[in-house]
C-alpha positions as CSV (number, residue, x, y, z in Angstrom):
1,M,270.9,-31.4,163.1
2,K,270.6,-34.5,160.9
3,T,272.8,-35.3,157.7
4,I,272.2,-36.7,154.5
5,K,273.5,-39.8,153.7
6,K,274.8,-41.1,149.9
7,V,272.4,-43.0,148.0
8,T,274.0,-45.5,146.0
9,F,271.7,-47.3,143.1
10,K,272.2,-50.6,141.8
11,T,271.4,-49.5,138.2
12,A,271.7,-46.0,137.3
13,T,272.4,-44.0,134.2
14,K,273.8,-40.7,133.9
15,L,271.4,-38.6,131.5
16,S,272.3,-36.7,129.0
17,Q,271.4,-32.8,128.8
18,E,269.1,-32.9,126.3
19,E,267.6,-36.2,128.7
20,M,267.7,-34.1,131.7
21,K,265.2,-31.6,130.1
22,Y,262.6,-34.1,130.1
23,V,262.8,-34.6,133.9
24,F,260.7,-31.9,135.2
25,G,261.6,-29.2,132.8
26,G,265.0,-28.5,133.7
27,S,268.5,-29.4,133.2
28,G,269.9,-28.3,136.5
29,S,271.7,-25.4,134.8
30,G,270.4,-22.8,137.0
31,N,269.1,-20.1,135.0
32,G,265.6,-21.9,134.1
33,V,266.2,-20.9,130.3
34,S,265.6,-23.7,128.0
35,N,265.9,-24.1,124.1
36,C,264.3,-26.6,121.8
37,T,264.2,-27.3,117.9
38,S,261.8,-29.4,116.0
39,D,263.3,-30.7,112.7
40,C,260.5,-30.3,109.9
41,G,261.9,-32.7,107.1
42,T,262.0,-30.6,104.1
43,Q,260.7,-27.8,105.4
44,Q,263.1,-25.3,107.7
45,S,263.0,-26.3,111.1
46,V,261.3,-24.2,114.0
47,Y,262.7,-23.4,117.4
48,I,262.3,-21.4,120.3
49,T,265.0,-20.0,122.6
50,N,265.1,-18.5,125.8
51,C,262.2,-20.4,127.1
52,Y,261.7,-19.3,130.6
53,G,259.7,-22.2,131.3
54,T,259.5,-26.1,129.9
55,C,260.4,-26.2,126.2
56,I,259.1,-29.3,124.1
57,A,259.8,-30.2,120.7
58,S,257.9,-32.8,118.5
59,D,260.1,-33.4,115.5
60,G,258.0,-32.8,112.5
61,N,255.4,-31.1,114.6
62,F,256.2,-28.0,116.9
63,V,257.8,-26.5,119.4
64,R,256.3,-25.5,122.6
65,C,257.7,-23.0,125.4
66,S,255.0,-23.2,128.1
67,G,255.5,-20.4,130.9
68,V,253.7,-19.2,133.8
69,T,251.8,-16.8,132.0
70,S,251.9,-18.0,128.2
71,V,252.3,-21.0,126.0
72,L,254.0,-20.1,122.8
73,T,253.6,-23.1,119.8
74,K,255.6,-23.3,116.7
75,Y,254.3,-25.4,114.2
76,C,256.4,-26.8,111.1
77,D,253.6,-25.4,108.6
78,G,254.9,-21.7,109.7
79,T,251.8,-20.9,111.9
80,S,251.9,-20.1,115.5
81,S,249.5,-19.7,118.4
82,L,250.3,-17.9,121.6
83,L,248.1,-18.8,124.6
84,K,247.5,-16.4,127.6
85,K,246.8,-17.9,131.1
86,Y,245.0,-15.9,133.7
């Protein structure tokens, strides 16, 4: 059996939990659930909790949860859309 050797990077930075969400859509927490919030300025923020997939936020625009079967998007103007994947 081969063993895996430790790899040392010359220049590396430790990512925060928030930054890790953008690395292949997960933070390594193991539960596959994420949350995201968009700051909508003078309007109420929009958010998605318990996203079973990739959760992204664009401040001033939207939050989006993209899962295996559907994509939910909530916009800062109060509207939302649900796209079913087939």
